[in-house]
N, C-alpha and C positions, 0 to 999 in steps of 0.2 A: 372521451366521451362514451357513454353507454345507449343503450335501446331508453331508457327512460327518463335521457334528459335531452335539453333543448338549448341552443347554445345563441346566443344576440352577439353578432359579430360587427363591431365600430370599424371606423376609419382613424388614422391619427397621419394628420401631416408630421406633427413633430411630437416630442417627448410630453410638452403642455398640453396638447390637445389629445395624445393620449391618455395620459391622467385626468383630463376631462372627462374622456369616455368611462375608464374604469369608475369614476367617481357616479356617472350618472345610470352606472347598471349594467355596462357590457359584461359578457362571459368572456369575452376575448377583444383582441385589437390586432390591427393589422396595419403595419407601418412599413415603407420605402427604405431599403439599406441606402447606403451611402453612394451606390451606382448599380446598376443592373435591374433596375425596376421601370414599370410601365408607365410610372411618372416622375419626368425625370426632374421635376420640378419639387418634390418632395420626399428628397434623401435626408439622411440622418445618418450621424456618427455610432459608431460601436457604443461607445461610452453613452449617449443618451437611450438608446436602444435596450443597453442591459441596464439603465437605471429604469427605463419602463417597466422591463422583465419582472427584478426587483418589487417594485411597485405593483404589479398585477397579480404577482405571484403571493404577495400579503393574503390577496382573496381569491386563492385558486384560480384566479383567471388568468388566460393565457395571452401570449402575445404571438402573432405570426407575420413571418418578415416576407416582403415582396422582393423575389430576385427575377422576375419573369420576363426578362425580354429575351430575344434570341440573342447568341452570341456567335461571336468569329470564332477561329482557332487559337486568333493571339489572346482572347479576353478568356478563354475558359481557364486557364491556372487561376488568373486573376479574380473570376467568378468562385472557381474551388477555394479558393484563400478567404476568401469573403463569407462563404458560408461556413466553413470552420468556424473562424470569428465569430460569428453569428451563434454559432451554437454554444460555442464559451461563454458568450454575453448573455445565456439563459433565453434564448429563445426557442419556443416550445414545436414549430414548425416551418417549412419555407415554404412559399408558393413559386412555382415554377413552369416555365412552357417550353424550355428547350431540354429535349430528350437526351442533348451531349453531356448535361449534369449527372443524369445516370450511370452514365460512363465514366465520369472521371474520379470517382472517389472519394465521397462525401463521409461527414460526420455521420454517425447515426442518427438523426435527425429526421421527423416525421417529414414527407411530402407532400403537398397538396397541389394538385394539377388545375394553373391558372385557367381562367375561362378563357383567357387567349389562344390557350390551344384546343378550343372549338369542341367543346364536350356537348353533341348535341344528340346522340342516339345510345341505346341501350349496347351496341356493338364497342363502340368508341370507349365509353365509360367502363366495360368489362374489360376492357383490354388494359386501361390503365389501371384500373384493381390488381389485374394479375401481372403489371409491370411493377408493383409495388407499392402505389402509392394509397396514402390511408385516407385523402379524399376528393374528389372532384367538385370542381366550382362549375356548375351545369350553366349553360348557353341562357341568356335572359329572354331570347325567344321562346321558349317551349311552354305548351300547354300543361294544365293539368295533366290531362291524357297522357301527354308523353314522358311527363315527370313520371308517371305512376307505372308506365312500361319499364323505362331506366331503372325505378328503384324493383322491379320484380326480378327484373334481369341480373341486379347486382347485390353486393351488399357489402360496398364499400359507404362510407360517411359522405352524404350529400350535401353540398352547400348553395344556396341560392338569393341571388339579391332580390332585397325587398324595398330598395326606397332609393333613389339619386340619379344622377344623368343616362343617359341610354344612350351608347351608339348604334346609329342607325344601321351598321353594317353588323355581319355577324362579327363577334370579336376575334381579331386574330387573322382575319380573312380580308382586312381593309388596305388596299395599296393605293387609293387615291392620294394621300398626303406624301406619301415616297415618291408616286409618279409626279404629280405637281412639282416637288421642289426639294424630293431627296429625303425627308424628314418623315421616317417610318414610323409606324404605330407601334408595331412590334420591336421598335428600337425604345420605346419610350420619349419618342417627341414628335408625336402627333401635330400637327397643324391647325385640326378642326375646321378642314375645308368642309364637311357637313353643316356648319352653325353660318355660312356665309351666303349671300344673297344668289338668286340665280332666275333667270326667265325661259319659262316652259312653252314650247311650240310644239304645234302638230307637221305631219309631214310635210305640209303646202305652208309652212312659215308664220302661218298665224297662232300669234297670242294666246296662250291659255292662261296664264299667270305672269304675272311681270313684277321682276323685283322681290319675289320673297324668297323667305328661308326656306327652301322645298325641302331641304334633305336633314332639319333640324326638329326632333324629338321633343316632345313633352318629357316630364321627369316620372320615373315609375315611382307610385306607392300603393304597396300590397297590406296595408295596414289591417285592411276589412279582409285581408285573405287568406292570414295567418293560420288559421284552425284549418281552410282545405290544403293547404301545403304542406301541412303536418301530416293530414291524412295520406297526401299521397309522396311521404317518405324524407320530407325534406327534414333535416336535424340541424342546420345551421342557418340562420337569417343574418344577410350581410346588408348592409347599409354601406351605400358607393361615396366616396366623399374624400381620398387622400388629398383633394387640394384645397378643400375646404376649411374655413376658418372655425376657431374655436365655438363659436354662440350657435354655429349651426349643429357638431360633433356635440354638445351639451342638447341642445332641443331636440334633436330629432331620436338623439339616442333612450332622452329622457323619456320620450314619446314611445318609442318601440317597446321600453321596456317594460311600461306598463301595459300595452296591448299584449305583448305575448304575456305577461304575467298573466293577465285574463284568460287566454287560452291553456295554459299550462294548467291552471285550476280547475278549468272545465275535463281537461281532458287526464287528467293523474301526471303528467310531467312535472320535473324538477329541476333547475338549476344544476348547471356544474361548476359552477363558484359558487363564494359565500358573501354573505352581507348584506344589507338591504341600504337602499340610495334614497335618500331625501333630499328631493329637489325643493328649491326654495322659490321655484318659480312654475308655471301651471303650461306646461310644453304644448305647443300647437306649429305643427309642420308649415301653416301656411304665413307662419309671422318669417321665415327665413329662406334662403334663397332655392326657387322652383320655377320651371318654365310651363307650370299648370301640371296636373297628374293626371297621369294614367297606369291601366293596371296592365296597359299592354295586351301580349296575346296569351294570357292565361285562360282566358274562355276561347280561343278562336283566332280571328283576324277580325280585330274591329276595324273601323272606317276612321275615329277618329281620335291619332295615337300622334300627332304631327303639332309643331306650334311654329306654322310659317311667316305670322307677323314680325315675329321678334325671338331671338335667344337668349333675352335678357328676361330678369327677375321684374314683371309687369307686376304683383303685388295681388291683395285684397280690393275687391271691388268695392268702392265706396257709394256710388251713386253718381248722376248725372248733374254736369253744372249750369248755373243759370245766372243772369244779370253783372255778367262779368264787364267790371271797371275797375280802373284806376288801382290795377294789381291787384284786385280781389274777384271771387265770386262768392254768389251764393251755393249754399251746401245743404240738402236736408238733413244729414246725417252729421254734420259739422263737428258735432259734440265728442265724434270718435276720434279726433283728428287734436295733436297737441304742437305748440312751436316746437321745429327740429324734426319733425317727422318728413319724410320723404313722400313726393306723391309723383305717379306717371300717369300718364294721357297720348294717346295715340292723334300727331298733329293732321294738319289737312292735307299730306301728304302721305299717311299713313305708317310716319316714322314715330317710332318711341321716343318719348321728352318727359322731361324729369325736373322736378323743382322740390326744394326744400320749403318747410312752412313756415312762416315768420310769426302769425298769430291766428288766433282764432275768437270771433266776439259777435255775439248777436245773430247768428248763425252764417255769418261771412267768413272766409278763410283769405289769408294774405300769402303770396307766395313771390319769390323770387322770379321766375319765370312762366309766364304764361304764353308767351308767344307761340302760335298755331293753335289754339284753345279757342273753341266755338263754343257760343249758347248749347247746350245738348250734348256736348264731350262727356264721357265716360271717363272717370278721374280714379283713379285706383292708390292703396299705400304700399309702400314697399321698404319702409322702414317706419316701423313701429318704436320711436324712442323709448317710450317706456316701457315695453316688452324687453329691448335686447338689455336695458338698462339691468333691469330684474336678471336677465341672463346672465351679464358681466358682473353684475356685484356679488350676488348670491349665488350663483353656481348649484350644487349638488354635493354632500357629505355621504359616504359609506361606512356605514355600521354595523358591527358585529350584532346578533342578537345576545342579550344576557341575561341568565337567569340570578336571583339572587334568593339565598334563604335566612333569613336572620332568627338565631334562636338562643336560649339558657341552657347552661349547664350547672352541674353545681360549684365549677370555681368562677362563673362569668357569664358572657355572653358570646357568639360568637357568629362571624358573619359567612357565608359559603357561596363562592361565585362558580357558574359554568358559562361556556359561551358553545357557541355553532362549531366552533373550530374542534371540539372534543377536549376544550383545556378545563381545568378546575382547579380551585385553591380555595383556601380556607384563613381567616384571621381570626383571633380570638382579643377579648376585650377580659380580662383577669380584674377581679377583684369583688367586692361586695355587690350586691346587687339591689338595689333601693326599689321597692314596689310606689307607682305613682302615685299619687290623691288624685289625679284627674287621668282615669284612665283613657278616656276615649281621647283627649286633646296628647297624650304621650304617643300613643298608638301614630297620631295624625303626626305627631313630629318626626317618628321614625319612617314612615312611610316618605314623607317628604324629604328629608336630608338623602337616605339609601336612593331616593330615586333622580336626584340632582348627576345627572352624566354628563351635564355642559358638553365640552369642547373633548371628550374622550373619543377613542373609537368604537364604544359601545350605545346600543339602544337598551330598553329596558324591555325584555320580552314577558318575565315573569317576577314578581316579588312574594316570596310567601313568608309569611311570620310565623313560627313555631314558637311563640312562646308562651311556657305555663301561666304566667299573666303577666298582665301587663307593666311594664317597667319605665322608670324616668332615666334618663340615658340625654345625658348633656349635647348638648348638637355639637359643640367641636369633637366629643369624642366619634359620634355616629359619624363625623364627615372623617375622620381619620381612618376608620373602619373601613368605610367606602376607597378612599384612596388607596390602602394599604390590599385591600382586595385584589382591586384592578391592577395593581402594579403587580401583584404575584402571579394573576391569571396570565398577563403578558409573559411573565419568565417562564410559566408552564405551558403556553400554548405552542403546540409541535410547529415546527419548522413545515414548509410548504413538501407533498409529496413529491419524489424525485421524476423528475419527467419520462416521458414517456421515451423508449428507444424504437428505432426501426433498424432492421438491418436488409438490405437490399439483394435479393438472391436472382441473379441473371438467370432467365430464363429462355424458352424460343415460343412464347405462346403466340400464335400468327395474329400482327396486324388484318384489321378488315379489309384492309386495301391490298392488292399487289403493286401499285403504280403509283406514286405521287409527284404532282406537280409544284409548280410553286407555291401552291396554297399548304405544302404540306411545312413550308416555313422551315427548311432545314440550311443552316449558315454553316455546320461544322464537319470536321469529318467525322467527329465521335456521335453526332446525332444521325449522320448518315450508316455509322455502323450501326448504329442500335435500332435502327428499322431494317436494315438488311437482315440481322441476327432474329429479327419477326417475321421475315418472310416478304418483306418489300423487296421487288427485282428491280424497277426503275427509279430514281428519285431524280427529280429537277432540281436545279438551284433556286434558292431562295428570291425573292424581288430583291433584296438587298444586297446578293451576291449579283446583279447584274442579270438576272432571267429578263427574256425578252417578253415586255407584255404587250407587244402590240397586239391588236384582235382579241386580249383577252379582257374580262371584266375586273374592272378596278374595286368594285363594291356588289357585293350579292347581299342584298336587304329581304326582309320578311315586309317590312313596308313598301307599300305600294303606291306611287304618287298617283298612279288611274283611278284607285279605289278611293283615295282621299280628295280625290273631286268627283266624285260619282262617275266616274267613266267606266267602273270595269263592268267585264262582260260575262261574269259569272261561268270564267273557265274556259271560254270561246277563246280562238286566237286573236291576237290585237296586233296594229300596227304598232313600231316604235315611238316614241317622243323622242325631243330633242331637248339639251338644255344650254343656255351661254352664263358664262359667268362674267363678273365686272373687268375681268382682264381681256376679254373679247376669246377664251377657250370653249370649245365646245363639246358636249358630251350626247351620248347616245343612249336611251333609255330601252330595252329591250325586255319583254314579260312573258316570265314561263309559267302562264295560267296554270297550267297542269299542277305544278308545284305551287304554286302562287307565291311567288319569288320575283325580284326584279333585281335587273343586271343594268351596272353603269358602266360604259365603255366613253374611251376619248373616240370622237368622231369623225375629226378631219384627219386625214392622210399625215399633213403636216403634223399634227402633236404626237400621232401614235408613233414616226419615227423618234420624236425627243423625249421616248419614254424609256 
């Protein structure tokens, strides 16, 4: 990338989803390797990753592989071997969290610092730049002003999440799942306790919220703010979702391709990849999985970023029901629904319930399950069958811009072809040229036949007729000329440029801190050696290495339950609040109001002993 390009970066659960992302306009795709990725359920073989890289490189798009868990000493050699395998498979960069890999001896693969490395300050990002990282993925919690400060103090590429699920805790700093059951987020095994039900109480034991998903956030959607992020210094715009299905990848990628193109046209930026995507559906982020949308902390600290009622996909609001009877209800906007659609509603107990639509007639909707629905209940659609069918069936095609020039010369006719890859070719039709008896019809036939690109890899950007006079050319001859020109063009197309190579040069640039506790996530001796060389004098073990977490926060979040409930004291000291989960565990929430952060601890001594 250069400073005049902007990259749209999409997720890939597997090879098929990765190809979908490329087809829908992604400039780059990130995918999990077969091991050591922060989403263990999204691993892929080297063979499939190689196929994806080959496909992406056809369009000068890139593939980044996630190897972003922290590693034990025993795992480091295997992880090193894996990175070599990824490089040989054609991957353009590796996303890592564990600094031990920098000491392990890697191929010349460019490195991207995972957001799991907790990249939230100018000092930390500058250190990673000096350590040899090509790019840094910034913390999701940053404001525009904080991003600008990081940009002002660094020159490394900056990547930022613009869409998808949000972790309530600062990435890489969450130890709740590890403490509860040994499943560490930093090892790719998070059990997502943040999506569970909790009851919130004050110091006197009075309930402030009962059986709510108190730590569950809405999903990120910064589609309106892409221009602001460009101005702040972001050059790679990342969609979350390595566990999401192909319909999500197609829909969201196509949507952001359209929105980012608008910003690029306005601000004079270019794409780093080639080809234009033609989606056969109208993308709409409301149609695929989301928990409601938020712009998170981009402008500061908003009150409403949480989704406490459910961590599931509620869907698009349709209106309130009336006249419930005989397995059906009346709905004012019933015409928007079709048999096979999915609807949701909150039942009398406040639990999200759902049903499939069986039929729609005369303003009435028949559905499988209406238990818990009352007249006046608001109903939503979380499965639009017609929309999903169009996304699944039609998808998108990515094609190269083609320019054709049709002319005559003394010995016959010639068709020249060139494309955006810089390839060019020419084919000739030798023989006697026959002047057209019907000039206008002849020219129209020439344009029509040469424009028929059908299922090829090209779309027609320009067709220039440079004929001394209109000639009659048989349709079959025009078709042959077109096919031969495109075949010659493919043969003339240059291979994708050689991948960028990087060389790590060990140095002693000082780390911003001289002491690291368990939040440094140092799990192996090579990582410890890395930090010591960079001036860290004291290094505590990672939580996964058996660090004593008693009395230490298991989460530090910029999201604040007090603020969400309207209990913020505007920076004044406040008392702790308490949470209970369904398994009878007790937690304490403390509030650092000066820094506007919330900390979660185990509350009962018994539980702390079990950490």
